[in-house]
C-alpha positions in Angstrom: 55.7 22.3 14.8 52.9 22.1 17.4 54.9 20.0 19.8 58.2 21.7 19.4 56.1 25.4 20.1 54.8 24.0 23.1 57.9 22.2 24.5 59.7 25.8 23.9 62.2 24.5 21.2 60.5 26.6 18.6 59.5 30.4 18.6 56.4 31.8 17.2 56.5 35.4 15.6 54.1 37.9 14.9 55.0 40.4 12.1 53.2 43.8 12.9 52.1 44.6 16.2 49.1 46.6 15.9 45.5 46.3 16.7 45.6 42.8 15.7 48.9 41.6 16.0 49.6 42.7 19.6 47.0 40.8 21.0 47.7 37.6 19.1 51.4 38.1 20.6 50.7 38.3 24.1 47.8 35.4 23.9 50.5 33.0 22.5 52.9 34.5 25.0 51.4 33.1 27.8 51.7 29.6 26.6 54.9 29.5 24.4 57.9 31.8 23.6 56.9 34.6 21.2 58.9 37.3 19.3 57.0 40.5 18.6 58.1 42.2 15.3 57.8 45.6 14.4 59.5 47.7 11.8 58.6 51.0 14.1 61.4 51.5 16.9 59.2 53.9 18.6 56.8 51.3 18.8 58.8 48.4 20.0 60.1 50.8 22.9 56.8 51.4 24.0 55.7 47.8 24.3 59.3 46.9 26.0 57.6 49.1 28.8 54.3 47.4 28.6 52.4 50.3 27.3 50.3 49.5 24.1 50.8 52.3 21.4 46.9 51.7 20.3 45.9 52.0 24.0 43.6 49.0 23.7 45.5 46.7 26.4 46.8 47.8 30.0 49.9 47.1 31.5 48.2 44.1 33.0 48.1 42.2 29.5 51.6 42.5 29.3 52.2 40.4 32.6 53.4 36.6 32.5 54.1 36.9 28.7 57.1 35.1 27.5 57.9 37.6 24.3 60.7 39.6 22.7 59.9 42.8 21.2 62.2 43.4 18.4 62.5 45.4 15.0 65.9 43.1 14.3 66.1 40.3 11.7 68.7 38.4 13.5 66.1 38.4 16.6 63.1 37.3 13.8 65.2 34.4 12.3 65.4 32.7 15.3 61.2 31.7 14.8 59.8 29.0 13.1 56.1 29.8 13.0 55.5 33.4 11.6 52.3 34.9 11.9 51.4 38.2 9.3 49.2 40.8 10.9 50.0 43.9 8.9 47.3 46.5 7.8 46.4 46.1 4.4 44.8 49.6 3.3 43.2 50.8 0.0 45.0 54.1 -1.7 43.1 57.3 -2.4 41.1 55.8 -5.2 40.0 52.6 -3.3 42.3 50.2 -5.1 43.9 47.8 -2.3 47.1 48.8 -1.3 49.4 45.7 -0.8 52.6 47.5 0.2 52.5 46.5 4.1 51.9 42.9 3.2 54.2 42.4 0.1 57.0 44.0 2.9 56.2 41.7 5.3 57.0 39.2 2.8 60.3 40.4 1.5 61.1 39.8 5.6 59.9 36.7 5.7 62.0 35.9 2.6 65.0 36.9 4.5 64.5 34.9 7.6 62.6 31.8 6.8 64.1 28.0 6.9 63.6 24.9 6.2 60.6 23.0 8.2 59.4 26.7 8.9 55.5 28.0 8.7 53.9 31.2 7.6 50.4 32.2 8.4 48.9 35.5 7.2 46.2 37.1 9.0 46.1 40.5 7.1 42.9 40.6 5.5 43.2 40.2 1.6 41.5 39.5 -1.6 40.8 35.6 -2.1 43.9 34.5 -3.9 46.5 36.9 -2.6 48.4 34.8 -0.1 49.6 32.3 -2.6 49.4 34.5 -5.7 51.2 37.8 -4.5 52.9 36.7 -1.0 54.0 33.6 -1.7 56.2 34.1 -4.5 57.9 37.2 -2.9 58.7 34.7 0.0 60.1 31.8 -2.5 61.9 34.6 -4.8 63.9 36.0 -1.6 64.6 32.8 0.1 65.0 30.3 -2.5 62.9 27.9 -1.0 59.6 26.1 -2.0 56.2 25.9 -0.3 54.8 22.6 0.6 58.5 21.1 0.0 60.4 23.3 2.2 57.9 25.2 4.3 54.1 25.4 5.0 51.8 28.3 4.1 48.6 28.9 5.6 46.0 31.8 6.3 43.8 32.3 9.5 41.9 35.9 9.1 42.1 38.2 12.3 38.6 38.9 13.6 39.9 41.3 16.9 36.9 43.8 17.2 38.6 47.4 18.5 37.0 48.5 21.7 35.4 45.2 22.2 36.2 43.5 25.6 33.5 40.6 25.5 34.7 39.2 21.8 38.0 38.6 22.1 40.8 36.2 20.6 40.3 33.3 22.8 36.4 34.0 22.9 35.6 33.9 19.0 35.9 31.1 16.4 38.8 30.9 14.5 39.1 30.3 10.9 42.2 28.1 9.6 43.6 26.9 6.3 47.0 25.4 5.3 48.4 24.3 2.0 48.0 20.9 2.6 46.5 18.4 5.2 49.6 18.4 7.4 49.5 22.2 7.5 46.2 22.5 8.1 46.0 20.2 11.2 49.3 21.8 12.7 48.1 25.4 12.3 44.9 24.4 13.6 46.6 22.7 16.7 48.8 26.0 17.3 45.6 28.5 17.6 43.7 25.9 19.6 46.2 26.7 22.3 44.8 30.4 22.6 41.3 30.0 21.2 39.0 28.7 23.5 36.3 29.0 21.2 37.9 26.2 19.0 38.9 26.6 15.0 37.0 26.0 12.0 39.4 24.4 9.3 38.7 25.9 5.9 39.1 23.4 2.8 41.4 26.0 1.3 43.5 29.4 1.9 41.0 30.8 -0.9 38.1 29.6 1.0 39.5 31.4 4.3 40.6 34.5 2.6 36.6 34.6 1.0 35.1 34.0 4.2 37.1 37.0 6.0 36.0 39.4 3.2 32.4 38.7 3.1 32.1 38.9 6.9 32.8 42.8 6.6 31.1 43.0 3.1 27.7 41.7 4.4 27.8 44.5 7.6 28.9 47.2 5.0 25.5 46.4 2.7 23.5 46.0 5.8 24.7 49.7 7.4 24.3 51.0 3.6 20.5 49.7 3.4 20.1 51.6 7.0 21.3 54.6 5.4 19.3 54.8 2.5 16.4 54.4 4.5 17.7 57.0 6.8 17.5 59.6 3.8 14.1 57.9 2.7 12.7 58.4 6.1 14.1 61.8 6.7 12.3 63.2 3.7 9.0 61.5 5.2 9.9 63.3 8.4 10.0 60.3 10.6 12.7 59.2 12.9 14.6 56.2 11.4 15.6 55.1 15.2 11.9 54.9 16.0 11.0 52.8 12.8 14.1 50.1 13.4 12.8 50.0 17.2 9.5 49.2 15.9 10.6 46.6 13.4 12.9 45.1 15.6 10.0 43.5 17.6 10.2 41.0 15.0 12.0 38.1 15.9 14.1 37.9 12.7 14.5 41.5 11.8 18.6 42.4 11.5 19.4 45.1 14.0 21.9 47.5 12.1 21.9 51.3 12.3 22.6 53.8 10.1 26.1 55.8 10.3 29.7 56.9 9.2 31.2 53.8 7.9 35.2 54.2 8.4 37.7 52.1 10.2 40.2 49.7 8.8 37.7 47.1 7.9 34.1 47.5 7.0 34.9 50.8 4.8 38.1 48.9 3.3 37.4 45.2 2.8 34.7 45.1 0.0 36.8 46.8 -2.2 39.3 43.9 -1.7 36.6 41.6 -3.0 35.2 44.2 -6.0 39.2 45.0 -7.2 39.5 41.2 -7.5 36.4 40.8 -9.0 37.3 43.3 -11.6 40.2 41.6 -12.4 38.4 38.5 -13.4 36.1 40.6 -15.8 33.0 41.1 -13.3 31.8 44.6 -12.3 30.2 44.2 -8.8 27.1 46.4 -8.7 25.5 45.5 -5.1 28.6 45.8 -3.2 30.0 49.1 -5.0 26.2 50.6 -4.7 26.3 49.9 -1.2 30.0 51.7 -0.6 29.0 54.5 -2.6 25.9 55.3 -0.4 28.4 55.0 2.8 30.9 56.9 1.6 28.7 59.9 1.2 27.2 59.9 4.4 29.6 62.4 5.6 28.7 64.7 2.6 24.8 64.1 3.4 25.3 65.1 7.3 27.0 68.3 6.3 24.4 69.3 3.9 21.4 68.7 6.4 23.7 70.8 9.1 24.2 73.7 6.0 20.7 74.1 5.3 19.7 74.3 9.2 22.2 77.4 9.3 21.1 78.8 6.0 17.5 78.6 7.2 18.1 80.1 10.8 21.0 82.7 10.6 21.6 82.9 6.6 25.5 83.7 7.2 27.3 80.3 6.7 30.9 81.9 6.9 30.2 83.2 10.3 28.8 80.4 11.5 30.5 78.0 13.8 29.8 74.0 14.4 31.3 71.6 16.9 31.9 67.9 15.9 32.1 65.8 19.1 34.2 62.5 18.4 37.0 62.2 15.6 37.8 58.3 15.8 36.4 55.7 13.7 34.1 54.4 16.2 33.1 54.9 19.8 35.3 54.1 23.1 38.5 53.8 20.8 41.7 56.0 19.8 42.0 54.5 15.9 41.3 57.0 13.5 42.2 55.3 10.4 39.6 55.9 7.6 37.7 58.0 10.1 35.0 59.4 8.0 34.8 62.6 10.1 37.3 64.2 8.0 35.0 64.0 5.2 32.3 65.9 7.1 35.0 68.4 8.5 36.0 68.7 4.7 32.3 69.1 3.7 31.5 71.9 6.0 34.8 74.0 5.5 34.2 73.8 1.8 31.2 76.4 2.4 34.0 78.4 5.0 31.6 77.0 8.3 34.2 77.0 11.0 34.5 73.5 12.6 35.8 72.4 16.1 36.2 69.0 16.6 36.6 67.6 20.1 37.2 63.8 21.3 38.3 62.6 24.6 40.1 59.6 22.9 41.9 60.9 19.7 45.3 62.0 19.4 44.9 65.6 18.3 48.7 65.6 16.7 48.1 62.0 14.7 44.6 64.2 13.3 46.6 67.0 12.4 49.3 64.5 10.5 46.4 62.6 9.1 43.6 64.8 8.1 45.1 68.5 8.9 42.7 69.3 11.6 43.5 69.3 15.4 41.0 69.0 18.6 40.1 72.0 20.2 40.9 72.1 24.0 37.3 73.1 25.3 34.4 73.6 23.4 32.9 77.2 22.7 29.5 78.7 23.9 28.1 79.9 20.7 28.0 77.2 17.9 25.2 76.9 15.4 25.0 73.3 15.4 27.0 70.3 17.2 27.3 67.0 15.3 27.5 63.9 18.2 29.1 62.1 15.3 31.0 59.2 17.9 28.9 58.0 20.7 31.7 57.5 23.1 31.0 56.7 26.7 32.0 60.1 28.0 28.9 61.8 25.7 26.0 59.5 27.2 25.2 61.0 30.0 25.2 64.8 28.5 21.7 66.6 28.7 19.4 69.3 27.4 20.7 71.8 29.7 24.5 71.1 28.4 23.6 71.7 24.8 21.9 74.4 25.1 24.6 76.1 27.2 27.2 75.6 24.3 24.8 76.6 21.3 23.0 79.7 19.9 19.2 79.7 20.3 18.6 78.4 17.0 21.0 75.7 17.4 21.0 72.2 16.0 21.7 69.0 17.7 22.5 66.5 15.0 22.7 63.2 16.8 24.0 60.7 14.6 23.6 57.7 16.7 20.2 58.9 18.2 21.7 58.6 21.6 19.7 61.7 22.9 16.3 60.8 21.2 13.5 62.3 23.2 15.8 64.1 25.3 16.7 67.6 23.4 14.0 70.0 24.1 15.4 73.5 24.0 17.3 73.1 20.2 16.4 71.8 17.3 17.1 67.9 17.1 17.9 65.8 13.9 19.6 62.3 13.6 20.1 59.6 11.0 
């Protein structure tokens, strides 16, 4: 398979061209012939014009790429090596929603041929690729894994907004259904991953490796959030504590914050879901999730308490939230915990304005039922700097004094204005 791709006698297809799929497709397209497949006709038309719908890549990233963008099954059928990079969200009850990955499996089942390869990159629980996705492909295609085609799993490690840790510079975990597929899949990825590959012993091991990467981060952030709640009651600043503790060589430098996005705030639920199916109720992981999922309400409570103490009229109060995306310097609003803060404040009839230089107002309205203001007012009772976008980092005490009342609170979640706010009350996680 590797030689066919290198000689351009076979094509590689990437199914799902979002934050994960598009960078992968373009990286391979600099080496071999690629088909970029997505079910969204609008996204396909944008990419044909060298526009990344996710606003992560520039037009320059499309240059010199041998790639055909399409939503046609007939075109997709020309490929022999398929990479699945569709989202794997959870529903409103935090139960894994496998709809996208199963739909992608149906699509592959319609186009796969004898001798083809299928590699999943979507984050799933251990066993999902072989137990949930593979049967769909086999049923629709009439082909059998190993005998007729090869199955593999290589978890994505794309970090939105990170220009340093890119696909080529991060070691790629790869796995296959047998030794032959493992070696071929490894060689294919080695074409574009300069950092090299790690061959996992099985597909389940590779799935598990991915799921614990984000679970580990989630738990560490949960610890920081719990410490923040404790230290707040003690009247000491969490970031000052972390700064002091961080002078020890082996101290892990995590920070408190709102945990959203499509990875850290979602992936642990895939693992705990599978554990529950196997008769084990996770305690540590779900405890961490509970802490992180409630930080939005905790933040809103702190702001409301300040308003009650200083003005007493919550219904007449105004709060500005700066930042609506799930992390700094990206436009991605998936699973943004800012929506939890807005909802909690509005439950107390607080008037809430939200601004963000990266987010799309229409998308926020569609997803969370609130939109962005064009320009902040000048009479806020509190300002919450929820996402430390680069555009916010140079703001000073004079700026915040100009948009708040004298009793205004500056709630700086990431501590970027620590020791800089003197004319207003200051608080951070």
